[in-house]
Structures are given as structure tokens and as C-alpha cells.
C-alpha positions in Angstrom: -0.2 0.1 0.2 0.9 3.6 -0.7 2.2 5.3 2.8 1.5 9.0 1.8 -1.9 8.4 1.0 -3.0 6.8 4.3 -2.7 9.8 6.2 -6.4 10.6 7.8 -7.3 13.1 4.6 -8.1 9.9 2.5 -10.6 8.5 5.2 -11.8 11.8 6.0 -13.2 12.8 2.5 -13.8 8.6 1.9 -13.0 8.7 -1.7 -13.9 12.0 -2.3 -10.4 13.4 -3.0 -10.7 12.0 -6.7 -13.9 14.1 -7.4 -12.1 17.1 -6.1 -9.7 16.4 -8.6 -12.0 16.6 -11.4 -14.0 19.4 -9.5 -11.3 21.6 -8.6 -12.8 21.8 -5.1 -10.4 21.6 -2.0 -10.9 17.9 -0.5 -11.7 19.7 2.8 -14.8 20.8 1.3 -15.9 17.6 0.3 -15.6 16.4 4.2 -17.7 19.3 5.1 -20.2 18.2 2.4 -19.7 14.5 3.7 -20.9 15.2 7.2 -23.6 17.4 6.5 -25.0 14.3 4.6 -28.5 13.5 6.4 -28.1 10.1 7.8 -30.9 8.1 8.8 -30.5 5.6 11.1 -32.1 3.8 14.4 -31.5 4.0 17.9 -30.9 0.5 18.6 -27.5 -0.6 18.8 -26.1 -3.8 17.9 -23.3 -5.7 19.3 -21.0 -7.8 17.3 -17.5 -8.2 19.2 -16.1 -10.2 16.7 -16.6 -7.7 13.5 -15.4 -5.2 15.9 -11.7 -6.8 16.3 -11.8 -7.7 12.3 -12.7 -4.0 11.4 -10.1 -2.4 13.9 -7.2 -5.0 12.7 -7.9 -4.3 8.9 -8.2 -0.9 9.5 -4.6 -0.6 11.6 -3.3 -2.4 9.0 -4.6 -0.6 5.9 -3.6 2.4 7.2 -0.4 1.6 8.8 -2.0 2.7 12.7 0.7 0.8 15.3 -1.9 1.8 18.1 -5.1 -0.1 18.6 -6.3 3.6 20.1 -5.5 5.0 16.8 -9.2 3.4 15.7 -12.4 4.0 17.6 -15.4 2.4 16.9 -18.7 3.8 17.3 -21.6 1.7 18.3 -23.5 0.1 15.6 -27.1 0.9 14.7 -29.5 -0.3 12.1 -29.4 2.6 9.1 -32.6 3.7 7.0 -31.3 1.0 4.5 -33.2 -2.6 5.2 -30.1 -5.1 6.2 -27.8 -2.3 6.4 -25.9 -1.2 9.7 -24.0 1.6 10.2 -21.2 3.2 12.8 -19.0 6.0 13.1 -15.4 4.9 13.0 -12.5 7.4 14.3 -9.0 7.4 12.7 -5.7 9.2 14.6 -2.6 9.4 12.7 0.9 9.5 14.3 0.8 13.1 13.9 -2.4 13.4 16.0 -4.5 14.6 12.8 -8.0 12.5 13.2 -11.0 12.2 11.4 -14.6 10.4 11.3 -16.3 8.4 8.4 -19.5 6.0 8.6 -18.9 2.2 7.9 -21.9 0.4 6.5 -22.2 -3.4 6.4 -24.5 -6.2 7.0 -24.8 -8.2 10.2 -22.1 -10.2 9.2 -19.5 -7.3 8.8 -17.5 -9.3 6.2 -17.9 -6.4 3.7 -18.0 -3.3 4.6 -18.7 0.2 2.8 -16.4 3.4 4.0 -18.5 6.5 3.0 -21.6 8.7 3.8 -25.1 8.2 3.2 -27.3 10.8 1.8 -31.1 11.1 1.6 -32.2 12.4 -2.0 -35.7 13.2 -0.4 -34.8 16.7 -1.7 -34.7 16.0 -5.4 -37.9 15.5 -7.3 -39.3 12.1 -7.1 -40.9 12.4 -10.6 -37.3 12.0 -12.2 -35.7 8.6 -12.7 -33.3 7.3 -10.2 -30.4 8.0 -12.5 -31.5 11.0 -13.3 -31.9 12.2 -9.7 -28.7 10.7 -9.1 -27.1 13.0 -11.7 -28.5 16.1 -10.0 -27.1 15.0 -6.6 -23.8 15.2 -8.0 -24.2 18.3 -10.2 -25.4 19.7 -6.6 -23.1 18.1 -4.0 -19.7 18.5 -6.3 -20.4 21.7 -8.3 -20.3 20.2 -11.6 -21.3 22.3 -14.2 -23.8 20.1 -16.2 -25.8 17.1 -14.5 -24.7 15.4 -17.9 -21.1 15.4 -16.4 -22.1 12.4 -14.3 -22.2 9.2 -15.9 -24.1 6.7 -14.5 -23.3 2.6 -15.1 -26.0 -0.1 -14.7 -26.9 -1.1 -11.0 -25.6 -4.8 -10.3 -25.9 -6.6 -6.4 -23.4 -5.7 -4.3 -21.9 -8.0 -2.1 -24.0 -6.4 0.8 -27.3 -8.0 0.9 -30.1 -4.8 0.4 -27.5 -2.7 -1.5 -27.2 -2.1 -5.5 -24.1 -0.5 -6.8 -23.4 1.4 -9.7 -20.3 2.7 -11.3 -20.5 6.7 -11.6 -17.6 8.4 -13.9 -17.3 12.3 -13.4 -16.2 14.8 -15.9 -15.0 18.1 -15.7 -14.6 21.2 -18.3 -11.0 20.5 -18.8 -11.9 16.8 -19.7 -10.5 15.3 -16.4 -12.6 12.4 -15.2 -12.8 10.3 -11.6 -14.6 7.1 -11.2 -16.6 6.6 -8.1 -18.9 3.7 -6.3 -22.3 4.7 -5.4 -24.6 2.0 -3.5 -28.7 2.3 -3.1 -31.5 0.7 -1.7 -34.0 -0.9 -4.2 -35.9 2.2 -4.2 -33.3 4.7 -5.0 -34.2 7.0 -2.1 -30.8 6.8 -0.1 -27.5 6.3 -1.7 -23.8 5.8 0.0 -21.0 7.4 -1.5 -17.7 5.5 -0.5 -15.3 2.4 -1.1 -16.4 -1.3 -0.6 -13.9 -2.9 1.4 -13.4 -6.8 2.1 -12.1 -7.0 5.4 -11.7 -10.9 5.5 -8.7 -10.2 3.1 -5.2 -9.3 4.9 -4.8 -5.4 3.4 -1.3 -6.4 3.4 -1.7 -8.9 0.3 1.8 -10.4 -0.6 3.1 -9.5 -3.9 4.9 -12.7 -5.7 8.7 -11.6 -5.6 9.6 -15.3 -7.2 10.2 -13.5 -10.7 12.8 -10.6 -9.6 16.2 -11.2 -9.6 17.4 -11.3 -6.2 19.8 -14.2 -5.9 23.1 -11.9 -7.0 21.8 -8.5 -5.8 23.4 -6.5 -2.8 22.3 -7.8 0.6 22.7 -6.9 4.4 22.0 -9.2 7.5 21.5 -13.2 7.3 20.3 -15.1 4.3 18.2 -17.0 7.0 16.6 -14.0 8.6 12.9 -14.4 8.8 12.0 -11.1 7.6 13.6 -10.3 4.0 13.0 -6.6 2.8 13.2 -6.0 -0.8 14.1 -2.3 -1.3 13.7 -0.4 -4.7 15.7 2.9 -4.4 17.5 5.9 -6.2 20.8 7.0 -4.8 19.8 10.6 -5.8 16.5 10.4 -3.9 16.3 12.4 -0.3 13.9 9.8 0.8 15.9 6.9 -0.1 18.9 8.6 1.9 16.9 9.0 4.9 15.4 5.5 4.5 19.1 4.0 4.2 19.7 4.9 7.7 16.7 3.7 9.3 17.2 0.3 7.6 21.0 0.0 8.7 19.9 0.4 12.1 17.0 -2.1 11.8 19.1 -4.7 10.0 22.4 -4.1 12.3 20.9 -3.0 15.6 17.2 -3.0 16.2 16.5 -6.5 14.4 19.8 -7.8 14.3 19.9 -11.4 12.9 16.6 -11.5 12.0 16.1 -8.8 8.9 18.0 -9.4 5.5 17.7 -6.3 2.9 18.0 -6.9 -0.5 18.9 -3.6 -2.7 17.5 -3.4 -6.4 18.4 -0.1 -8.1 15.4 1.7 -9.6 16.9 5.5 -10.7 14.3 7.8 -11.9 14.5 9.7 -14.7 14.3 13.0 -13.3 17.7 12.2 -11.5 20.7 12.9 -13.9 23.0 10.9 -12.0 21.3 8.3 -10.8 21.6 6.0 -13.3 25.3 6.0 -13.4 26.0 6.0 -9.4 23.6 2.8 -9.6 25.9 1.2 -12.0 29.2 2.3 -10.2 27.9 1.2 -6.6 26.9 -2.5 -8.8 30.5 -2.7 -9.9 32.1 -1.9 -6.8 29.8 -4.7 -5.4 31.1 -6.9 -7.7 34.6 -6.2 -6.6 33.5 -6.7 -2.6 30.2 -7.1 -1.4 30.9 -4.4 1.6 32.3 -1.9 -1.1 28.8 -1.6 -2.5 26.8 -0.5 0.8 30.2 2.0 1.4 29.4 3.5 -2.0 25.6 3.8 -1.3 26.4 5.3 2.3 28.5 7.7 0.4 26.1 8.9 -2.6 23.4 9.4 0.1 25.5 11.5 2.7 26.7 13.5 -0.5 23.8 13.6 -2.1 23.8 17.6 -2.1 27.3 18.0 -3.3 27.4 15.3 -6.4 26.7 16.6 -10.0 26.8 14.8 -13.2 30.2 16.5 -13.7 31.7 15.5 -10.6 30.2 12.1 -10.4 33.3 10.1 -11.8 35.9 11.8 -9.7 33.9 11.1 -6.3 33.6 7.4 -7.6 37.3 7.2 -8.1 38.1 8.8 -5.0 35.8 6.4 -2.9 37.1 3.3 -4.7 40.9 4.2 -3.9 40.0 4.7 -0.4 38.0 1.3 -0.2 41.2 -0.6 -1.6 39.4 -1.3 -4.6 40.9 -1.7 -8.2 39.6 1.6 -10.0 40.8 0.6 -13.2 38.9 -2.5 -13.0 35.8 -0.6 -11.9 36.0 2.0 -14.5 36.3 -1.1 -17.2 33.1 -2.3 -15.4 31.4 0.8 -15.5 31.8 1.2 -19.3 30.4 -2.4 -19.6 27.1 -2.6 -21.0 26.3 -5.7 -19.2 26.9 -3.5 -16.0 23.9 -0.9 -17.4 21.7 -4.1 -18.6 21.8 -5.1 -14.5 20.6 -1.9 -13.6 17.8 -1.7 -16.3 17.1 -5.5 -15.1 16.2 -4.1 -11.7 14.3 -1.5 -13.0 12.1 -3.8 -15.2 11.8 -5.9 -12.0 10.3 -3.1 -10.6 8.0 -2.1 -13.2 6.7 -5.6 -13.3 5.8 -5.5 -9.6 4.3 -2.1 -9.7 6.9 0.1 -8.4 6.6 3.7 -9.5 8.4 5.6 -6.8 11.3 5.6 -4.6 11.5 4.2 -2.1 9.3 1.2 -2.5 9.5 -1.7 0.2 8.2 -5.3 -0.1 8.6 -6.6 3.8 7.9 -10.5 3.2 6.1 -9.3 0.0 4.0 -6.6 1.7 4.4 -3.5 0.0 5.2 -0.1 1.5 5.8 2.7 -0.5 7.5 5.7 0.9 9.2 5.8 4.2 6.9 5.7 6.9 7.7 6.7 10.5 9.5 4.8 12.7 6.3 3.6 14.5 4.6 2.4 11.5 7.4 0.6 10.1 8.1 -1.5 13.2 4.3 -2.1 13.2 4.8 -4.0 9.7 8.2 -5.6 11.2 6.6 -7.1 14.3 3.8 -8.1 12.6 6.0 -10.3 9.9 8.3 -11.7 12.4 4.9 -12.6 14.6 3.9 -14.2 11.7 7.1 -15.8 10.7 7.2 -16.9 14.3 3.9 -18.8 14.4 4.8 -20.4 11.1 7.5 -21.9 12.5 5.6 -23.5 14.9 3.3 -25.5 12.6 
């Protein structure tokens, strides 16, 4: 999952951020609109401890919230739609920012919708449901024309009693965004939000078996219960910060328990990143430890390195490490060395990598550098899972 998008703004607007992008309205205005939506619910509450636990666990993982107290579940009650229950959920991130959303489900609570319930009663009833829905989007999200909301056919959603439609919104600039709209059969009330299957682990593991990992730079024991595959760029500031965090994790915090495998993913916007990747890779072929020394050098001196002075810094570092500089330069000129970097990039693209740093922690995707508590949450969860697996 992409870590920067886990912040509470996503939950507060419950998917309205995509609509904000299309309409040009600020996301926080949609949060206010969502809160103002009329919710019709009964006063009787329903207890389902198993559902509470499952939902809390899912949300903590989905949004990298290490402390259970960061998820606050309100009581579950009947909504205005037969067979559908609703509850308020509050989330707080590590910066203390908080927000609330509504969670809708059936009694079992296997499938949930995070969103907001709206009453279409103020829109003329003699119009067709599709027309009323278009008018709703026009009014709520300030679309220039009702026709700018394209309504797909209704199908049965996984939650009994709710139909779902795909809606495509367009603005005058030709930008589009898609949203899901859920409704009862009569079409009197609609839920705008996102459907989540909380029976599935949000940390779905990515298959890394086709990625070239066997001959790539590693740090930590080969038999460690947790393996982190990192795609990084030596010119990326966030990667530089990640490097110091990862070194501490591998060599101190989780010493003996985690192995790091490095994959180059130089971005096109960085002019010296490819040559730096080739240089570090070639240094590692002479001495595996030299790769990490080069990585540390590039990250530490990012601000002073340019395409013009890169080679002199490479030669200086190679001499300091006792490497054969002539052999290193021959390696850097060898097309096969560039191909190794290109292979890493190809592996990354095949795995959906688009930015750096991107990590796969035992196959769990983490994009960007989360704060220490969040990364620690992932690590401890994977170590616990590995421990349980070893006991079987």
C-alpha cells in the first residue's frame, strides 16, 4: 500500500479526493459536505465483538496505525436501509490528526463500505433514479452540468440489500474520476464510498519469485525470518533517510532477524542516478561490502554530487576502499553493467513500482518511508507471523 495516502485526509473524505481532483474543489470542502449528509438510522444498537476486532485489525493494517487506540469504533446501529448497519469510525494518525467516517455493513460484517449516506428526498421524485443521481452529483460537487456524471448499470453488491453503480465524473478540462454509489432498491438513499473486503489481509503479499534477487546486494543473514526488498535511487532524498533507518534495523534493532536486498530503481528525473547505480553495482562485484560503502557515500553527499563530478568522487571512494579503480571503470563502461541496473528497473515495473523508496517486507508492499512506529508495526507483525509459521 502507498504510505503517504494512508493519512487521515483519505478517510475523512472517504474517496471524495478523486472527485475533488476532477471538480477543482478542495478536498476539505468535501469533508464538510460529507458530514452534512443526512443520515437516517435507528436508535437500537447491535453488538458484534468479532466484527469489531476484525474491522479494527483491518483498518490498522490498511492505514499503518501501530496503536489500537488510533482506531475508535462507535456503536453499530441500523441504518435507514433494510439489513444494512452503520457506525461511526474515528482514526488518528501518528501526527495527532483525526477524522471520522461512516462504515456500512450487513450483520456479518465481512464486507464494509467506508463512506457517507445521503438522502435524495429533496430531489424531485418524478425523475428517474439516474437523473436524480446526476442532479445529486451536480449539487453536491458543483459539476457544471448534470450530464457530467455518467451512471453505469446497477448490479447487486456483496452487501445484501444494496445495489452498486459505477459513476464517472467529468469536468470542463476533460479530467475524469470514478466513484462507487450504493443504494437501496427504491433509490431513496445512496452511499458514496469504497467497498472493502475485511476478511482479506490488506497486507496482500506480492509474488517476488520472478524478480532477480539471488545476485543482488544484501545486508543481514540469508536465513533471517524477514526479508526486505528495497527499490531505491541514490539521488532520492527519501531513500537517503531510509538508508540510515534500514541500517539501524538490520544491524541493531532487529539484528539477525531481517535481511535487506537492494534493487536499483533510478528515476528519469535524476541526472546522475543511473551512473551512480552502475558504479555501486560494479564496486559490489569486487567486494560486496563496497556496495554499501558506495551507497552510504552517495546518500551522505547527495547535495554536493553533480553529473560533472560524479566520476571523480567514484574514483576517490574506490581508492579509499582499496578497490582496483581501473577494473571498476572498465566494469562501468561494460554494457552488461548497465543491463543489470535496467533489469532491476524492469523487475520494479513488473511489481508496480513507480516511486522510490518502495519496500516489500516479506512481500508486503510499503511505498515511501513511513515513520519509525509504522515501519516497526510492519516488522513486528511479520516477525510474529514468521514465528507462528515456524511452530506449525
